[in-house]
MIDOSE-1310 file (N, C-alpha, C; in nm, 2 decimals, decimal comma, always signed):
residues 278
xxxx	+8,72/+10,36/+10,82/+8,65/+10,23/+10,80/+8,73/+10,14/+10,70; +8,76/+10,02/+10,73/+8,83/+9,93/+10,64/+8,76/+9,92/+10,51; +8,83/+9,90/+10,40/+8,77/+9,89/+10,26/+8,68/+9,77/+10,25; +8,72/+9,65/+10,32/+8,63/+9,53/+10,31/+8,50/+9,56/+10,38
xxxx	+8,50/+9,63/+10,49/+8,37/+9,66/+10,56/+8,29/+9,76/+10,47; +8,35/+9,85/+10,41/+8,28/+9,95/+10,32/+8,21/+9,87/+10,21; +8,29/+9,77/+10,15/+8,24/+9,70/+10,04/+8,12/+9,61/+10,08; +8,12/+9,55/+10,20/+8,01/+9,47/+10,25/+7,89/+9,56/+10,27
xxxx	+7,91/+9,67/+10,33/+7,79/+9,76/+10,35/+7,73/+9,81/+10,22; +7,81/+9,84/+10,12/+7,76/+9,88/+9,99/+7,68/+9,77/+9,93; +7,73/+9,64/+9,94/+7,66/+9,53/+9,88/+7,53/+9,50/+9,95; +7,53/+9,52/+10,08/+7,40/+9,50/+10,15/+7,30/+9,61/+10,12
xxxx	+7,35/+9,73/+10,10/+7,26/+9,84/+10,07/+7,20/+9,82/+9,93; +7,28/+9,78/+9,83/+7,23/+9,76/+9,70/+7,13/+9,64/+9,69; +7,16/+9,53/+9,76/+7,07/+9,42/+9,76/+6,94/+9,45/+9,82; +6,94/+9,52/+9,94/+6,81/+9,55/+10,01/+6,73/+9,65/+9,93
xxxx	+6,80/+9,75/+9,86/+6,73/+9,84/+9,78/+6,66/+9,77/+9,66; +6,72/+9,67/+9,60/+6,66/+9,60/+9,50/+6,54/+9,52/+9,54; +6,55/+9,46/+9,66/+6,43/+9,38/+9,72/+6,32/+9,48/+9,75; +6,35/+9,59/+9,80/+6,24/+9,69/+9,83/+6,17/+9,73/+9,71
xxxx	+6,25/+9,75/+9,60/+6,19/+9,79/+9,47/+6,10/+9,68/+9,42; +6,14/+9,56/+9,43/+6,05/+9,45/+9,38/+5,93/+9,43/+9,46; +5,94/+9,45/+9,59/+5,81/+9,44/+9,68/+5,72/+9,55/+9,64; +5,77/+9,67/+9,61/+5,68/+9,78/+9,57/+5,61/+9,75/+9,44
xxxx	+5,68/+9,68/+9,35/+5,62/+9,64/+9,22/+5,51/+9,54/+9,25; +5,53/+9,45/+9,35/+5,42/+9,36/+9,39/+5,29/+9,44/+9,43; +5,32/+9,54/+9,51/+5,20/+9,62/+9,55/+5,13/+9,68/+9,44; +5,21/+9,74/+9,34/+5,15/+9,79/+9,22/+5,07/+9,69/+9,14
xxxx	+5,12/+9,57/+9,13/+5,05/+9,46/+9,07/+4,92/+9,43/+9,14; +4,92/+9,43/+9,27/+4,80/+9,40/+9,35/+4,69/+9,51/+9,33; +4,74/+9,63/+9,32/+4,64/+9,74/+9,30/+4,58/+9,73/+9,16; +4,66/+9,69/+9,06/+4,61/+9,68/+8,93/+4,50/+9,57/+8,92
xxxx	+4,53/+9,46/+8,99/+4,43/+9,35/+9,00/+4,30/+9,40/+9,06; +4,31/+9,48/+9,17/+4,19/+9,53/+9,24/+4,11/+9,62/+9,14; +4,18/+9,70/+9,06/+4,10/+9,78/+8,96/+4,03/+9,70/+8,86; +4,10/+9,59/+8,82/+4,03/+9,50/+8,72/+3,91/+9,43/+8,79
xxxx	+3,93/+9,40/+8,92/+3,82/+9,33/+8,99/+3,70/+9,42/+9,00; +3,72/+9,55/+9,02/+3,60/+9,65/+9,02/+3,52/+9,64/+8,90; +3,59/+9,64/+8,78/+3,51/+9,63/+8,66/+3,44/+9,50/+8,64; +3,51/+9,40/+8,69/+3,45/+9,26/+8,68/+3,33/+9,24/+8,76
xxxx	+3,32/+9,30/+8,88/+3,21/+9,28/+8,98/+3,09/+9,36/+8,95; +3,10/+9,45/+8,85/+2,98/+9,54/+8,81/+2,92/+9,61/+8,94; +3,01/+9,68/+9,01/+2,96/+9,75/+9,13/+2,88/+9,87/+9,08; +2,80/+9,93/+9,18/+2,73/+10,06/+9,14/+2,83/+10,16/+9,09
xxxx	+2,78/+10,25/+9,01/+2,87/+10,34/+8,93/+2,96/+10,43/+9,03; +2,90/+10,50/+9,12/+2,98/+10,59/+9,21/+3,07/+10,51/+9,30; +3,02/+10,39/+9,34/+3,11/+10,31/+9,43/+3,23/+10,26/+9,35; +3,20/+10,23/+9,22/+3,32/+10,19/+9,14/+3,41/+10,30/+9,11
xxxx	+3,35/+10,42/+9,09/+3,44/+10,54/+9,06/+3,53/+10,57/+9,18; +3,47/+10,57/+9,30/+3,55/+10,60/+9,42/+3,66/+10,50/+9,45; +3,62/+10,37/+9,43/+3,71/+10,26/+9,45/+3,83/+10,27/+9,35; +3,79/+10,29/+9,22/+3,90/+10,30/+9,12/+3,99/+10,42/+9,15
xxxx	+3,93/+10,53/+9,18/+4,01/+10,66/+9,21/+4,10/+10,64/+9,32; +4,05/+10,58/+9,43/+4,14/+10,56/+9,55/+4,25/+10,46/+9,52; +4,22/+10,35/+9,45/+4,32/+10,26/+9,41/+4,42/+10,32/+9,32; +4,37/+10,40/+9,22/+4,46/+10,46/+9,12/+4,56/+10,56/+9,19
xxxx	+4,50/+10,64/+9,29/+4,59/+10,73/+9,37/+4,70/+10,65/+9,44; +4,66/+10,54/+9,50/+4,76/+10,46/+9,57/+4,86/+10,41/+9,48; +4,81/+10,36/+9,36/+4,90/+10,31/+9,26/+5,00/+10,41/+9,21; +4,95/+10,53/+9,18/+5,04/+10,64/+9,14/+5,14/+10,68/+9,25
xxxx	+5,09/+10,68/+9,37/+5,18/+10,71/+9,48/+5,30/+10,61/+9,50; +5,26/+10,48/+9,49/+5,36/+10,38/+9,50/+5,46/+10,39/+9,39; +5,40/+10,41/+9,26/+5,49/+10,42/+9,15/+5,58/+10,54/+9,16; +5,53/+10,65/+9,20/+5,61/+10,77/+9,22/+5,72/+10,75/+9,32
xxxx	+5,69/+10,68/+9,43/+5,79/+10,65/+9,54/+5,90/+10,56/+9,48; +5,87/+10,46/+9,39/+5,97/+10,38/+9,33/+6,06/+10,46/+9,25; +6,00/+10,54/+9,16/+6,08/+10,62/+9,06/+6,17/+10,72/+9,13; +6,11/+10,80/+9,22/+6,18/+10,91/+9,28/+6,28/+10,87/+9,39
xxxx	+6,25/+10,75/+9,45/+6,34/+10,69/+9,54/+6,47/+10,65/+9,47; +6,45/+10,59/+9,35/+6,56/+10,55/+9,27/+6,65/+10,67/+9,22; +6,58/+10,78/+9,18/+6,65/+10,90/+9,14/+6,73/+10,96/+9,26; +6,66/+10,96/+9,38/+6,72/+11,01/+9,50/+6,85/+10,93/+9,53
xxxx	+6,83/+10,79/+9,52/+6,95/+10,70/+9,54/+7,06/+10,73/+9,45; +7,03/+10,76/+9,32/+7,14/+10,79/+9,23/+7,21/+10,92/+9,26; +7,12/+11,02/+9,30/+7,18/+11,15/+9,34/+7,26/+11,13/+9,47; +7,21/+11,05/+9,56/+7,28/+11,03/+9,69/+7,42/+10,96/+9,66
xxxx	+7,42/+10,86/+9,57/+7,54/+10,80/+9,54/+7,64/+10,89/+9,48; +7,59/+10,99/+9,39/+7,68/+11,09/+9,33/+7,74/+11,18/+9,44; +7,65/+11,22/+9,54/+7,70/+11,30/+9,64/+7,81/+11,23/+9,73; +7,78/+11,11/+9,76/+7,88/+11,03/+9,84/+8,01/+11,01/+9,76
xxxx	+8,00/+10,98/+9,63/+8,12/+10,97/+9,55/+8,20/+11,10/+9,54; +8,13/+11,21/+9,53/+8,20/+11,34/+9,53/+8,27/+11,37/+9,66; +8,20/+11,33/+9,77/+8,25/+11,35/+9,90/+8,37/+11,26/+9,92; +8,37/+11,14/+9,87/+8,48/+11,05/+9,89/+8,60/+11,10/+9,81
xxxx	+8,57/+11,16/+9,69/+8,68/+11,21/+9,60/+8,74/+11,33/+9,67; +8,66/+11,42/+9,73/+8,72/+11,53/+9,80/+8,80/+11,49/+9,92; +8,75/+11,38/+9,99/+8,82/+11,33/+10,11/+8,96/+11,28/+10,07; +8,96/+11,20/+9,95/+9,09/+11,15/+9,90/+9,18/+11,26/+9,86
xxxx	+9,13/+11,36/+9,80/+9,21/+11,48/+9,76/+9,27/+11,55/+9,88; +9,19/+11,56/+9,98/+9,23/+11,63/+10,11/+9,34/+11,54/+10,18; +9,32/+11,41/+10,17/+9,42/+11,32/+10,23/+9,55/+11,33/+10,16; +9,55/+11,33/+10,02/+9,67/+11,34/+9,94/+9,74/+11,48/+9,97
xxxx	+9,66/+11,58/+9,98/+9,72/+11,71/+10,01/+9,78/+11,71/+10,15; +9,72/+11,65/+10,25/+9,77/+11,64/+10,38/+9,90/+11,56/+10,38; +9,91/+11,45/+10,31/+10,03/+11,37/+10,30/+10,14/+11,44/+10,23; +10,10/+11,52/+10,13/+10,21/+11,60/+10,06/+10,26/+11,71/+10,15
xxxx	+10,17/+11,77/+10,23/+10,22/+11,88/+10,32/+10,31/+11,82/+10,43; +10,27/+11,70/+10,48/+10,35/+11,63/+10,58/+10,49/+11,60/+10,52; +10,49/+11,55/+10,40/+10,62/+11,52/+10,34/+10,71/+11,64/+10,32; +10,64/+11,75/+10,28/+10,72/+11,88/+10,26/+10,77/+11,93/+10,40
xxxx	+10,69/+11,91/+10,50/+10,73/+11,96/+10,63/+10,85/+11,87/+10,68; +10,84/+11,74/+10,66/+10,95/+11,65/+10,70/+11,08/+11,69/+10,62; +11,06/+11,71/+10,49/+11,18/+11,75/+10,41/+11,24/+11,88/+10,46; +11,15/+11,98/+10,50/+11,20/+12,11/+10,55/+11,28/+12,09/+10,68
xxxx	+11,23/+12,00/+10,76/+11,30/+11,97/+10,89/+11,44/+11,91/+10,86; +11,44/+11,82/+10,76/+11,57/+11,75/+10,73/+11,67/+11,85/+10,67; +11,61/+11,94/+10,58/+11,70/+12,03/+10,51/+11,76/+12,13/+10,61; +11,68/+12,17/+10,71/+11,73/+12,27/+10,81/+11,82/+12,22/+10,92
xxxx	+11,82/+12,09/+10,93/+11,91/+12,03/+11,03/+12,06/+12,06/+10,99; +12,15/+12,07/+11,09/+12,29/+12,09/+11,06/+12,35/+11,97/+10,99; +12,44/+12,00/+10,90/+12,50/+11,89/+10,82/+12,60/+11,81/+10,91; +12,59/+11,68/+10,91/+12,68/+11,60/+10,99/+12,73/+11,48/+10,90
xxxx	+12,84/+11,43/+10,93/+12,90/+11,32/+10,86/+12,90/+11,20/+10,96; +12,82/+11,10/+10,93/+12,81/+10,98/+11,01/+12,90/+10,86/+10,95; +12,98/+10,80/+11,03/+13,07/+10,70/+10,97/+13,00/+10,56/+10,96; +12,91/+10,53/+11,06/+12,87/+10,39/+11,06/+12,73/+10,37/+11,00
xxxx	+12,65/+10,47/+10,98/+12,52/+10,44/+10,91/+12,41/+10,54/+10,95; +12,32/+10,56/+10,86/+12,20/+10,65/+10,88/+12,09/+10,59/+10,80; +11,97/+10,57/+10,87/+11,85/+10,52/+10,80/+11,88/+10,39/+10,72; +11,94/+10,30/+10,79/+11,96/+10,16/+10,73/+12,05/+10,16/+10,61
xxxx	+12,14/+10,26/+10,59/+12,23/+10,26/+10,48/+12,37/+10,20/+10,51; +12,38/+10,13/+10,63/+12,51/+10,08/+10,67/+12,58/+10,00/+10,57; +12,51/+9,91/+10,49/+12,58/+9,83/+10,39/+12,65/+9,91/+10,29; +12,58/+10,01/+10,22/+12,65/+10,09/+10,12/+12,75/+10,18/+10,18
xxxx	+12,72/+10,23/+10,30/+12,82/+10,32/+10,37/+12,95/+10,24/+10,40; +12,93/+10,11/+10,44/+13,05/+10,03/+10,47/+13,13/+10,01/+10,34; +13,07/+9,98/+10,23/+13,14/+9,96/+10,10/+13,22/+10,09/+10,06; +13,16/+10,20/+10,08/+13,22/+10,33/+10,04/+13,34/+10,36/+10,14
xxxx	+13,32/+10,32/+10,26/+13,43/+10,34/+10,36/+13,55/+10,25/+10,32; +13,53/+10,13/+10,28/+13,63/+10,04/+10,23/+13,71/+10,10/+10,11; +13,63/+10,16/+10,02/+13,69/+10,22/+9,90/+13,78/+10,34/+9,95; +13,74/+10,42/+10,04/+13,82/+10,53/+10,09/+13,95/+10,48/+10,16
xxxx	+13,94/+10,37/+10,23/+14,05/+10,31/+10,30/+14,16/+10,26/+10,20; +14,12/+10,23/+10,08/+14,22/+10,19/+9,98/+14,31/+10,30/+9,94; +14,28/+10,43/+9,98/+14,36/+10,54/+9,95/+14,42/+10,60/+10,08; +14,44/+10,52/+10,18/+14,50/+10,56/+10,30/+14,63/+10,63/+10,28
xxxx	+14,66/+10,74/+10,36/+14,78/+10,82/+10,34/+14,75/+10,94/+10,26; +14,64/+10,95/+10,20/+14,61/+11,07/+10,12/+14,61/+11,20/+10,20; +14,67/+11,30/+10,15/+14,68/+11,43/+10,22/+14,55/+11,51/+10,20; +14,48/+11,53/+10,31/+14,35/+11,60/+10,30/+14,36/+11,74/+10,36
xxxx	+14,35/+11,85/+10,29/+14,36/+11,98/+10,34/+14,22/+12,04/+10,35; +14,19/+12,10/+10,46/+14,05/+12,14/+10,49/+14,05/+12,29/+10,52; +13,96/+12,37/+10,46/+13,94/+12,50/+10,49/+13,79/+12,53/+10,51; +13,75/+12,60/+10,61/+13,61/+12,62/+10,64/+13,58/+12,76/+10,67
xxxx	+13,46/+12,81/+10,63/+13,42/+12,95/+10,65/+13,39/+12,96/+10,80; +13,40/+13,09/+10,85/+13,37/+13,11/+10,99/+13,22/+13,10/+11,03; +13,17/+12,98/+11,02/+13,03/+12,96/+11,05/+13,02/+12,83/+11,14; +12,94/+12,84/+11,25/+12,94/+12,73/+11,34/+12,89/+12,60/+11,28
xxxx	+12,79/+12,60/+11,20/+12,74/+12,48/+11,13/+12,84/+12,42/+11,04; +12,91/+12,51/+10,96/+13,01/+12,46/+10,86/+13,13/+12,41/+10,94; +13,16/+12,47/+11,05/+13,28/+12,42/+11,13/+13,25/+12,28/+11,19; +13,13/+12,26/+11,23/+13,09/+12,13/+11,28/+13,10/+12,02/+11,17
xxxx	+13,06/+12,06/+11,05/+13,07/+11,97/+10,94/+13,22/+11,94/+10,91; +13,30/+12,04/+10,91/+13,45/+12,02/+10,89/+13,51/+11,93/+10,99; +13,46/+11,94/+11,12/+13,51/+11,85/+11,22/+13,47/+11,71/+11,19; +13,35/+11,69/+11,13/+13,30/+11,55/+11,10/+13,39/+11,50/+10,98
xxxx	+13,43/+11,58/+10,89/+13,52/+11,54/+10,78/+13,66/+11,50/+10,83; +13,71/+11,58/+10,93/+13,83/+11,54/+10,99/+13,83/+11,41/+11,06; +13,72/+11,38/+11,13/+13,70/+11,25/+11,20/+13,69/+11,14/+11,10; +13,63/+11,16/+10,99/+13,62/+11,06/+10,88/+13,76/+11,04/+10,83
xxxx	+13,84/+11,14/+10,81/+13,98/+11,13/+10,76/+14,06/+11,04/+10,85; +14,05/+11,07/+10,98/+14,12/+10,99/+11,08/+14,08/+10,84/+11,08; +13,95/+10,82/+11,06/+13,90/+10,68/+11,06/+13,95/+10,60/+10,94; +13,97/+10,66/+10,82/+14,00/+10,59/+10,70/+14,16/+10,60/+10,67
xxxx	+14,23/+10,66/+10,76/+14,38/+10,67/+10,75/+14,43/+10,78/+10,66; +14,35/+10,88/+10,64/+14,39/+11,00/+10,56/+14,46/+11,10/+10,65; +14,55/+11,18/+10,60/+14,62/+11,28/+10,68/+14,55/+11,42/+10,66; +14,47/+11,46/+10,76/+14,39/+11,58/+10,75/+14,47/+11,70/+10,82
xxxx	+14,45/+11,81/+10,75/+14,52/+11,93/+10,80/+14,44/+12,05/+10,77; +14,43/+12,15/+10,86/+14,36/+12,27/+10,83/+14,45/+12,37/+10,76; +14,40/+12,44/+10,66/+14,48/+12,54/+10,59/+14,39/+12,66/+10,56; +14,46/+12,77/+10,52/+14,39/+12,89/+10,47/+14,44/+12,91/+10,33
xxxx	+14,38/+12,83/+10,24/+14,43/+12,84/+10,10/+14,36/+12,94/+10,02; +14,23/+12,97/+10,05/+14,15/+13,05/+9,97/+14,09/+13,17/+10,05; +14,08/+13,29/+9,99/+14,01/+13,39/+10,06/+13,87/+13,35/+10,10; +13,83/+13,37/+10,22/+13,70/+13,32/+10,27/+13,58/+13,37/+10,18
xxxx	+13,59/+13,49/+10,13/+13,49/+13,54/+10,04/+13,47/+13,46/+9,91; +13,57/+13,38/+9,87/+13,56/+13,30/+9,75/+13,50/+13,16/+9,77; +13,48/+13,13/+9,90/+13,43/+12,99/+9,92/+13,27/+13,00/+9,91; +13,22/+12,93/+9,82/+13,07/+12,93/+9,80/+13,00/+12,84/+9,89
xxxx	+12,87/+12,83/+9,87/+12,79/+12,74/+9,96/+12,82/+12,59/+9,92; +12,80/+12,50/+10,02/+12,82/+12,36/+9,99/+12,97/+12,33/+10,02; +13,00/+12,21/+9,97/+13,14/+12,16/+9,99/+13,20/+12,14/+9,85; +13,33/+12,19/+9,83/+13,40/+12,18/+9,71/+13,53/+12,09/+9,73
xxxx	+13,55/+12,00/+9,64/+13,67/+11,92/+9,65/+13,76/+11,96/+9,54; +13,88/+12,02/+9,57/+13,97/+12,08/+9,47/+14,09/+11,99/+9,46; +14,13/+11,96/+9,33/+14,25/+11,88/+9,31/+14,33/+11,94/+9,19; +14,46/+11,91/+9,18/+14,54/+11,95/+9,06/+14,54/+11,83/+8,97
xxxx	+14,50/+11,86/+8,84/+14,49/+11,75/+8,74/+14,57/+11,78/+8,62; +14,62/+11,68/+8,55/+14,69/+11,70/+8,43/+14,60/+11,74/+8,32; +14,64/+11,81/+8,21/+14,55/+11,85/+8,10/+14,50/+11,72/+8,03; +14,37/+11,73/+7,99/+14,31/+11,62/+7,92/+14,34/+11,64/+7,77
xxxx	+14,34/+11,53/+7,69/+14,36/+11,54/+7,55/+14,25/+11,63/+7,49; +14,29/+11,70/+7,38/+14,20/+11,79/+7,32/+14,07/+11,72/+7,27; +14,09/+11,59/+7,24/+13,97/+11,51/+7,18/+13,88/+11,47/+7,29; +13,92/+11,48/+7,42/+13,84/+11,43/+7,53/+13,80/+11,55/+7,62
xxxx	+13,67/+11,59/+7,61/+13,62/+11,71/+7,68/+13,59/+11,67/+7,83; +13,59/+11,54/+7,86/+13,56/+11,50/+7,99/+13,69/+11,48/+8,07; +13,69/+11,50/+8,20/+13,81/+11,48/+8,28/+13,78/+11,37/+8,37; +13,88/+11,28/+8,38/+13,86/+11,16/+8,46/+13,88/+11,19/+8,61
xxxx	+13,78/+11,16/+8,69/+13,79/+11,19/+8,83/+13,88/+11,08/+8,90; +13,98/+11,13/+8,98/+14,06/+11,03/+9,05/+13,98/+10,95/+9,14; +14,02/+10,82/+9,16/+13,94/+10,73/+9,24/+13,92/+10,77/+9,38; +14,03/+10,83/+9,44/+14,02/+10,88/+9,58/+13,92/+10,99/+9,59
xxxx	+13,92/+11,08/+9,49/+13,82/+11,19/+9,49/+13,68/+11,14/+9,47; +13,66/+11,05/+9,38/+13,53/+10,99/+9,36/+13,48/+10,92/+9,48; +13,57/+10,85/+9,55/+13,52/+10,78/+9,67/+13,48/+10,88/+9,78; +13,56/+10,98/+9,79/+13,53/+11,09/+9,90/+13,39/+11,15/+9,86
xxxx	+13,38/+11,19/+9,73/+13,26/+11,26/+9,69/+13,13/+11,17/+9,72; +13,14/+11,05/+9,68/+13,03/+10,96/+9,69/+12,99/+10,93/+9,84; +13,10/+10,93/+9,93/+13,07/+10,91/+10,07/+13,00/+11,03/+10,13; +13,06/+11,15/+10,10/+13,00/+11,27/+10,15/+12,85/+11,29/+10,10
xxxx	+12,83/+11,25/+9,98/+12,69/+11,26/+9,92/+12,59/+11,19/+10,00; +12,63/+11,08/+10,07/+12,53/+11,01/+10,16/+12,47/+11,09/+10,26; +12,55/+11,19/+10,32/+12,50/+11,27/+10,42/+12,47/+11,42/+10,38; +12,52/+11,46/+10,27/+12,50/+11,60/+10,22/+12,39/+11,61/+10,11
xxxx	+12,37/+11,50/+10,04/+12,27/+11,50/+9,93/+12,13/+11,47/+9,98; +12,04/+11,45/+9,89/+11,90/+11,42/+9,92/+11,89/+11,30/+10,01; +11,80/+11,29/+10,11/+11,70/+11,40/+10,14/+11,75/+11,50/+10,24; +11,88/+11,50/+10,27/+11,93/+11,59/+10,37/+11,98/+11,72/+10,31
xxxx	+11,99/+11,73/+10,18/+12,04/+11,85/+10,12/+12,01/+11,84/+9,97; +12,07/+11,93/+9,89/+12,04/+11,94/+9,74/+12,12/+11,83/+9,67; +12,08/+11,82/+9,54/+12,15/+11,73/+9,45/+12,29/+11,78/+9,42; +12,37/+11,69/+9,36/+12,50/+11,74/+9,30/+12,47/+11,85/+9,19
xxxx	+12,55/+11,95/+9,18/+12,67/+11,98/+9,25/+12,66/+12,07/+9,36; +12,53/+12,10/+9,40/+12,51/+12,20/+9,51/+12,55/+12,16/+9,65; +12,54/+12,03/+9,67/+12,58/+11,97/+9,80/+12,73/+11,96/+9,82; +12,78/+11,88/+9,72/+12,93/+11,86/+9,72/+12,97/+11,85/+9,57
xxxx	+13,08/+11,91/+9,53/+13,12/+11,91/+9,39/+13,27/+11,89/+9,38; +13,32/+11,84/+9,27/+13,46/+11,83/+9,24/+13,50/+11,95/+9,15; +13,61/+12,02/+9,19/+13,66/+12,14/+9,12/+13,81/+12,11/+9,08; +13,83/+12,05/+8,96/+13,97/+12,02/+8,92/+14,04/+12,15/+8,87
xxxx	+14,16/+12,16/+8,90/+14,24/+12,27/+8,85/+14,35/+12,21/+8,76; +14,35/+12,26/+8,64/+14,45/+12,21/+8,54/+14,59/+12,25/+8,58; +14,68/+12,15/+8,59/+14,82/+12,17/+8,62/+14,88/+12,27/+8,52; +14,95/+12,37/+8,57/+15,01/+12,46/+8,48/+14,93/+12,59/+8,46
xxxx	+14,81/+12,59/+8,50/+14,72/+12,70/+8,49/+14,70/+12,76/+8,63; +14,65/+12,88/+8,64/+14,63/+12,95/+8,77/+14,48/+12,96/+8,79; +14,43/+12,91/+8,90/+14,29/+12,93/+8,94/+14,29/+13,05/+9,04; +14,21/+13,15/+9,00/+14,21/+13,28/+9,08/+14,18/+13,25/+9,23
xxxx	+14,10/+13,14/+9,26/+14,06/+13,12/+9,40/+14,18/+13,08/+9,49; +14,28/+13,01/+9,43/+14,39/+12,96/+9,51/+14,49/+13,07/+9,54; +14,50/+13,17/+9,45/+14,60/+13,28/+9,47/+14,74/+13,22/+9,47; +14,82/+13,25/+9,58/+14,96/+13,21/+9,59/+14,97/+13,07/+9,65
xxxx	+14,86/+13,01/+9,69/+14,87/+12,88/+9,76/+14,90/+12,77/+9,66; +14,99/+12,69/+9,69/+15,03/+12,58/+9,60/+14,98/+12,45/+9,66; +14,89/+12,39/+9,59/+14,83/+12,26/+9,63/+14,92/+12,15/+9,58; +14,97/+12,07/+9,68/+15,06/+11,96/+9,64/+15,00/+11,86/+9,55
xxxx	+15,08/+11,80/+9,46/+15,03/+11,70/+9,38/+14,98/+11,58/+9,46; +14,86/+11,53/+9,42/+14,81/+11,42/+9,50/+14,73/+11,45/+9,62; +14,74/+11,58/+9,66/+14,66/+11,63/+9,78/+14,52/+11,66/+9,74; +14,43/+11,66/+9,83/+14,29/+11,70/+9,81/+14,26/+11,82/+9,90
xxxx	+14,21/+11,92/+9,85/+14,16/+12,04/+9,92/+14,01/+12,04/+9,93; +13,96/+12,04/+10,06/+13,81/+12,04/+10,08/+13,78/+12,18/+10,13; +13,69/+12,25/+10,06/+13,64/+12,38/+10,10/+13,50/+12,37/+10,16; +13,48/+12,40/+10,28/+13,35/+12,38/+10,35/+13,28/+12,52/+10,36
xxxx	+13,18/+12,54/+10,28/+13,11/+12,66/+10,29/+12,98/+12,66/+10,37; +12,90/+12,76/+10,36/+12,77/+12,76/+10,43/+12,68/+12,66/+10,37; +12,58/+12,62/+10,45/+12,48/+12,52/+10,40/+12,39/+12,58/+10,29; +12,38/+12,51/+10,17/+12,30/+12,56/+10,06/+12,15/+12,54/+10,08
xxxx	+12,09/+12,62/+10,16/+11,95/+12,60/+10,20/+11,86/+12,62/+10,08; +11,88/+12,73/+10,00/+11,79/+12,75/+9,89/+11,79/+12,64/+9,79; +11,91/+12,59/+9,75/+11,92/+12,49/+9,65/+11,87/+12,36/+9,70; +11,85/+12,34/+9,83/+11,80/+12,21/+9,88/+11,65/+12,19/+9,83
xxxx	+11,58/+12,29/+9,79/+11,44/+12,28/+9,75/+11,43/+12,27/+9,60; +11,54/+12,26/+9,52/+11,53/+12,25/+9,38/+11,52/+12,10/+9,34; +11,47/+12,07/+9,22/+11,46/+11,94/+9,18/+11,60/+11,89/+9,13; +11,60/+11,78/+9,05/+11,73/+11,73/+9,00/+11,80/+11,83/+8,92
xxxx	+11,92/+11,85/+8,95/+12,00/+11,95/+8,89/+12,11/+11,89/+8,80; +12,14/+11,94/+8,69/+12,25/+11,88/+8,61/+12,39/+11,91/+8,67; +12,48/+11,82/+8,65/+12,62/+11,84/+8,71/+12,68/+11,96/+8,64; +12,76/+12,03/+8,72/+12,83/+12,15/+8,67/+12,94/+12,10/+8,58
xxxx	+12,99/+12,19/+8,49/+13,10/+12,16/+8,40/+13,22/+12,11/+8,49; +13,29/+12,01/+8,45/+13,41/+11,96/+8,52/+13,38/+11,86/+8,63; +13,25/+11,83/+8,65/+13,22/+11,73/+8,76/+13,18/+11,60/+8,70; +13,20/+11,57/+8,58/+13,16/+11,45/+8,52/+13,24/+11,33/+8,58
xx	+13,17/+11,23/+8,62/+13,24/+11,11/+8,68/+13,26/+11,01/+8,57; +13,38/+10,97/+8,55/+13,41/+10,88/+8,43/+13,46/+10,75/+8,49
């Protein structure tokens, strides 16, 4: 029932209840006048007694009806208010459950990379595509775990690379067992000054990470860094994951792992060390 209609019914109920109470008071006043009249007319004793008794009983009955009807109304209003409160709580619980079910469905869907837009995000997606195109010619090396869902995601990343003018190539740079869940973007970076604990993310890497986050982050997956993360390797050091593989300077290695289902249900997570965007 619409709120306006509920408000109108409540107003009518309260006004009619007030009128009924006032008319009952008029009846009480009339009965009181009748009792006074009995004394004034000097009727025979027993006739006066019976008349006064009958009138008094009616008066008490009407008075009791007024009092207890009012109390019953207050109790009824309380019951209705409690029922409305429980109904609102049940509705909120239903809406929360529906939202959780929708989130579960979205999280369990295979990861896909869409170039032109999803859920009315075409404007921001277009801006990030233009930023990626500014780095056309970038060498993009892709390695994916032997999983159908992950391989389809890797195919989407290859299509994206072709669209923005990047040079995509499949490699076997890392032992498959060392590729974790989610997507990792690996680059070789020069050492940072000792006074700067932050590492500046290359613009091409930042553009790629932000575009992938549109499809891999909330509400389709977990927050950074569990959906997609940057893993810089300091030049001149050895990262155990790369082994003998030499990542060319300026190239970007994308490791596509299994979908991080568990992490998708976590709240906001802090960025992992080394993923600070400056």
